[in-house]
N, CA, C and O atoms as CSV, one atom per row, in Angstrom:
chain,resi,resn,atom,element,x,y,z
A,1,MET,N,N,31.888,30.628,-15.409
A,1,MET,CA,C,32.113,30.300,-14.019
A,1,MET,C,C,32.409,28.805,-13.903
A,1,MET,O,O,31.773,27.970,-14.546
A,2,GLN,N,N,33.380,28.502,-13.074
A,2,GLN,CA,C,33.793,27.111,-12.899
A,2,GLN,C,C,32.870,26.396,-11.912
A,2,GLN,O,O,32.295,27.014,-11.016
A,3,THR,N,N,32.744,25.090,-12.096
A,3,THR,CA,C,32.027,24.276,-11.125
A,3,THR,C,C,32.925,24.049,-9.916
A,3,THR,O,O,34.130,24.296,-9.971
A,4,ALA,N,N,32.334,23.581,-8.836
A,4,ALA,CA,C,33.115,23.295,-7.630
A,4,ALA,C,C,34.199,22.259,-7.931
A,4,ALA,O,O,35.331,22.380,-7.464
A,5,LYS,N,N,33.846,21.255,-8.706
A,5,LYS,CA,C,34.820,20.218,-9.051
A,5,LYS,C,C,35.996,20.812,-9.832
A,5,LYS,O,O,37.150,20.470,-9.576
A,6,GLN,N,N,35.702,21.691,-10.771
A,6,GLN,CA,C,36.766,22.317,-11.553
A,6,GLN,C,C,37.655,23.189,-10.673
A,6,GLN,O,O,38.871,23.227,-10.860
A,7,GLU,N,N,37.049,23.889,-9.711
A,7,GLU,CA,C,37.834,24.718,-8.802
A,7,GLU,C,C,38.755,23.874,-7.944
A,7,GLU,O,O,39.902,24.251,-7.703
A,8,VAL,N,N,38.260,22.730,-7.478
A,8,VAL,CA,C,39.087,21.830,-6.666
A,8,VAL,C,C,40.206,21.241,-7.508
A,8,VAL,O,O,41.342,21.130,-7.045
A,9,GLU,N,N,39.894,20.865,-8.736
A,9,GLU,CA,C,40.934,20.343,-9.628
A,9,GLU,C,C,42.037,21.385,-9.826
A,9,GLU,O,O,43.221,21.053,-9.774
A,10,GLN,N,N,41.653,22.636,-10.050
A,10,GLN,CA,C,42.633,23.711,-10.232
A,10,GLN,C,C,43.454,23.913,-8.965
A,10,GLN,O,O,44.670,24.093,-9.020
A,11,LEU,N,N,42.775,23.881,-7.831
A,11,LEU,CA,C,43.468,24.022,-6.549
A,11,LEU,C,C,44.523,22.930,-6.386
A,11,LEU,O,O,45.662,23.210,-6.011
A,12,LEU,N,N,44.140,21.691,-6.668
A,12,LEU,CA,C,45.069,20.571,-6.518
A,12,LEU,C,C,46.246,20.679,-7.483
A,12,LEU,O,O,47.369,20.321,-7.128
A,13,LYS,N,N,46.004,21.164,-8.692
A,13,LYS,CA,C,47.089,21.336,-9.659
A,13,LYS,C,C,48.107,22.363,-9.176
A,13,LYS,O,O,49.298,22.253,-9.466
A,14,ASN,N,N,47.630,23.361,-8.438
A,14,ASN,CA,C,48.510,24.443,-7.997
A,14,ASN,C,C,49.258,24.144,-6.695
A,14,ASN,O,O,50.213,24.842,-6.354
A,15,LEU,N,N,48.833,23.121,-5.978
A,15,LEU,CA,C,49.521,22.762,-4.736
A,15,LEU,C,C,50.779,21.942,-5.039
A,15,LEU,O,O,50.837,21.229,-6.040
A,16,PRO,N,N,51.772,22.049,-4.174
A,16,PRO,CA,C,52.984,21.236,-4.372
A,16,PRO,C,C,52.661,19.738,-4.269
A,16,PRO,O,O,51.713,19.348,-3.588
A,17,ASP,N,N,53.438,18.926,-4.935
A,17,ASP,CA,C,53.207,17.478,-4.936
A,17,ASP,C,C,53.309,16.857,-3.550
A,17,ASP,O,O,52.703,15.817,-3.291
A,18,ASP,N,N,54.066,17.483,-2.661
A,18,ASP,CA,C,54.234,16.906,-1.323
A,18,ASP,C,C,53.220,17.450,-0.311
A,18,ASP,O,O,53.435,17.336,0.896
A,19,SER,N,N,52.119,18.039,-0.789
A,19,SER,CA,C,51.091,18.567,0.115
A,19,SER,C,C,50.450,17.437,0.909
A,19,SER,O,O,50.185,16.355,0.385
A,20,SER,N,N,50.212,17.712,2.171
A,20,SER,CA,C,49.569,16.725,3.033
A,20,SER,C,C,48.046,16.869,2.924
A,20,SER,O,O,47.536,17.834,2.354
A,21,TYR,N,N,47.339,15.889,3.485
A,21,TYR,CA,C,45.876,15.995,3.544
A,21,TYR,C,C,45.470,17.241,4.320
A,21,TYR,O,O,44.482,17.896,3.987
A,22,GLU,N,N,46.230,17.559,5.343
A,22,GLU,CA,C,45.947,18.752,6.144
A,22,GLU,C,C,46.108,20.022,5.300
A,22,GLU,O,O,45.283,20.931,5.391
A,23,ASP,N,N,47.149,20.089,4.493
A,23,ASP,CA,C,47.353,21.230,3.600
A,23,ASP,C,C,46.179,21.382,2.635
A,23,ASP,O,O,45.655,22.479,2.442
A,24,ILE,N,N,45.778,20.268,2.037
A,24,ILE,CA,C,44.677,20.292,1.072
A,24,ILE,C,C,43.391,20.728,1.758
A,24,ILE,O,O,42.639,21.541,1.220
A,25,HIS,N,N,43.142,20.194,2.929
A,25,HIS,CA,C,41.945,20.544,3.682
A,25,HIS,C,C,41.926,22.040,4.000
A,25,HIS,O,O,40.893,22.693,3.858
A,26,TYR,N,N,43.042,22.569,4.421
A,26,TYR,CA,C,43.137,23.995,4.737
A,26,TYR,C,C,42.824,24.840,3.508
A,26,TYR,O,O,42.057,25.799,3.598
A,27,HIS,N,N,43.404,24.500,2.372
A,27,HIS,CA,C,43.170,25.278,1.157
A,27,HIS,C,C,41.710,25.178,0.698
A,27,HIS,O,O,41.150,26.155,0.201
A,28,LEU,N,N,41.102,24.021,0.861
A,28,LEU,CA,C,39.680,23.886,0.548
A,28,LEU,C,C,38.836,24.757,1.474
A,28,LEU,O,O,37.871,25.386,1.039
A,29,TYR,N,N,39.205,24.786,2.744
A,29,TYR,CA,C,38.508,25.614,3.730
A,29,TYR,C,C,38.585,27.096,3.342
A,29,TYR,O,O,37.577,27.802,3.363
A,30,VAL,N,N,39.777,27.554,2.993
A,30,VAL,CA,C,39.961,28.954,2.605
A,30,VAL,C,C,39.167,29.259,1.337
A,30,VAL,O,O,38.519,30.303,1.251
A,31,LEU,N,N,39.208,28.367,0.361
A,31,LEU,CA,C,38.451,28.563,-0.876
A,31,LEU,C,C,36.957,28.699,-0.581
A,31,LEU,O,O,36.295,29.569,-1.146
A,32,GLU,N,N,36.428,27.861,0.285
A,32,GLU,CA,C,35.003,27.928,0.647
A,32,GLU,C,C,34.676,29.237,1.351
A,32,GLU,O,O,33.636,29.836,1.078
A,33,LYS,N,N,35.530,29.687,2.241
A,33,LYS,CA,C,35.302,30.965,2.932
A,33,LYS,C,C,35.284,32.124,1.938
A,33,LYS,O,O,34.459,33.029,2.058
A,34,ILE,N,N,36.176,32.104,0.971
A,34,ILE,CA,C,36.209,33.149,-0.051
A,34,ILE,C,C,34.917,33.122,-0.860
A,34,ILE,O,O,34.326,34.170,-1.121
A,35,LYS,N,N,34.476,31.935,-1.257
A,35,LYS,CA,C,33.245,31.802,-2.029
A,35,LYS,C,C,32.038,32.308,-1.235
A,35,LYS,O,O,31.168,32.978,-1.791
A,36,ARG,N,N,31.983,31.995,0.046
A,36,ARG,CA,C,30.883,32.494,0.886
A,36,ARG,C,C,30.889,34.016,0.956
A,36,ARG,O,O,29.838,34.653,0.887
A,37,GLY,N,N,32.064,34.584,1.090
A,37,GLY,CA,C,32.181,36.038,1.128
A,37,GLY,C,C,31.732,36.669,-0.181
A,37,GLY,O,O,31.040,37.687,-0.181
A,38,GLN,N,N,32.122,36.071,-1.283
A,38,GLN,CA,C,31.713,36.582,-2.590
A,38,GLN,C,C,30.200,36.503,-2.764
A,38,GLN,O,O,29.585,37.422,-3.304
A,39,ARG,N,N,29.600,35.402,-2.304
A,39,ARG,CA,C,28.136,35.277,-2.373
A,39,ARG,C,C,27.455,36.327,-1.518
A,39,ARG,O,O,26.455,36.915,-1.930
A,40,SER,N,N,27.987,36.565,-0.331
A,40,SER,CA,C,27.416,37.580,0.557
A,40,SER,C,C,27.452,38.956,-0.091
A,40,SER,O,O,26.481,39.710,-0.017
A,41,ILE,N,N,28.556,39.276,-0.715
A,41,ILE,CA,C,28.681,40.569,-1.383
A,41,ILE,C,C,27.700,40.650,-2.550
A,41,ILE,O,O,27.038,41.671,-2.735
A,42,ALA,N,N,27.604,39.583,-3.336
A,42,ALA,CA,C,26.689,39.565,-4.476
A,42,ALA,C,C,25.239,39.723,-4.031
A,42,ALA,O,O,24.422,40.310,-4.741
A,43,GLU,N,N,24.927,39.197,-2.851
A,43,GLU,CA,C,23.568,39.296,-2.305
A,43,GLU,C,C,23.391,40.548,-1.456
A,43,GLU,O,O,22.376,40.722,-0.781
A,44,GLU,N,N,24.398,41.414,-1.503
A,44,GLU,CA,C,24.400,42.688,-0.774
A,44,GLU,C,C,24.192,42.499,0.735
A,44,GLU,O,O,23.504,43.287,1.384
A,45,ARG,N,N,24.796,41.449,1.270
A,45,ARG,CA,C,24.742,41.205,2.707
A,45,ARG,C,C,26.028,41.633,3.399
A,45,ARG,O,O,26.166,41.461,4.610
A,46,GLY,N,N,26.953,42.178,2.657
A,46,GLY,CA,C,28.228,42.612,3.225
A,46,GLY,C,C,28.118,44.005,3.827
A,46,GLY,O,O,27.062,44.636,3.775
A,47,VAL,N,N,29.193,44.465,4.384
A,47,VAL,CA,C,29.259,45.820,4.924
A,47,VAL,C,C,30.338,46.586,4.169
A,47,VAL,O,O,31.287,46.001,3.647
A,48,SER,N,N,30.174,47.894,4.123
A,48,SER,CA,C,31.152,48.727,3.429
A,48,SER,C,C,32.439,48.805,4.241
A,48,SER,O,O,32.482,48.407,5.406
A,49,HIS,N,N,33.465,49.314,3.617
A,49,HIS,CA,C,34.748,49.481,4.303
A,49,HIS,C,C,34.584,50.417,5.499
A,49,HIS,O,O,35.133,50.162,6.571
A,50,GLU,N,N,33.833,51.491,5.316
A,50,GLU,CA,C,33.605,52.446,6.407
A,50,GLU,C,C,32.855,51.797,7.569
A,50,GLU,O,O,33.196,52.020,8.730
A,51,GLN,N,N,31.836,50.996,7.260
A,51,GLN,CA,C,31.093,50.311,8.312
A,51,GLN,C,C,32.002,49.338,9.072
A,51,GLN,O,O,31.922,49.231,10.295
A,52,ALA,N,N,32.849,48.642,8.347
A,52,ALA,CA,C,33.775,47.709,8.991
A,52,ALA,C,C,34.735,48.455,9.911
A,52,ALA,O,O,35.007,48.007,11.025
A,53,LYS,N,N,35.250,49.594,9.446
A,53,LYS,CA,C,36.152,50.388,10.284
A,53,LYS,C,C,35.442,50.862,11.552
A,53,LYS,O,O,36.029,50.843,12.634
A,54,GLN,N,N,34.191,51.285,11.427
A,54,GLN,CA,C,33.435,51.732,12.599
A,54,GLN,C,C,33.240,50.594,13.591
A,54,GLN,O,O,33.431,50.774,14.793
A,55,ARG,N,N,32.863,49.426,13.090
A,55,ARG,CA,C,32.663,48.271,13.975
A,55,ARG,C,C,33.963,47.894,14.686
A,55,ARG,O,O,33.969,47.648,15.893
A,56,LEU,N,N,35.059,47.851,13.936
A,56,LEU,CA,C,36.335,47.457,14.519
A,56,LEU,C,C,36.859,48.514,15.491
A,56,LEU,O,O,37.512,48.177,16.479
A,57,SER,N,N,36.576,49.791,15.217
A,57,SER,CA,C,37.080,50.835,16.097
A,57,SER,C,C,36.481,50.714,17.503
A,57,SER,O,O,37.126,51.066,18.491
A,58,ARG,N,N,35.260,50.220,17.583
A,58,ARG,CA,C,34.660,49.993,18.909
A,58,ARG,C,C,35.425,48.925,19.681
A,58,ARG,O,O,35.584,49.023,20.898
A,59,TRP,N,N,35.894,47.912,18.974
A,59,TRP,CA,C,36.645,46.844,19.619
A,59,TRP,C,C,38.074,47.261,19.919
A,59,TRP,O,O,38.616,46.969,20.985
A,60,LEU,N,N,38.662,47.941,18.966
A,60,LEU,CA,C,40.070,48.280,19.078
A,60,LEU,C,C,40.298,49.642,19.718
A,60,LEU,O,O,41.434,49.995,20.036
A,61,LYS,N,N,39.230,50.408,19.910
A,61,LYS,CA,C,39.263,51.731,20.509
A,61,LYS,C,C,40.289,52.621,19.820
A,61,LYS,O,O,41.171,53.195,20.459
A,62,LEU,N,N,40.150,52.721,18.483
A,62,LEU,CA,C,41.060,53.539,17.681
A,62,LEU,C,C,40.565,54.960,17.606
A,62,LEU,O,O,41.200,55.803,16.972
């Protein structure tokens, strides 16, 4: 498993050279959200696909 620093280094290597600070910030934000989601799943705090569909169907009235 990579450290946070290694993940950021990899992220920066993959971005175009003309990326703005805003672009970099956005990609860091998305990376953090993905990591939080992965931690939630690992800690079994997530919901199943069926549960998600049920929750959304109440909102979307499908």
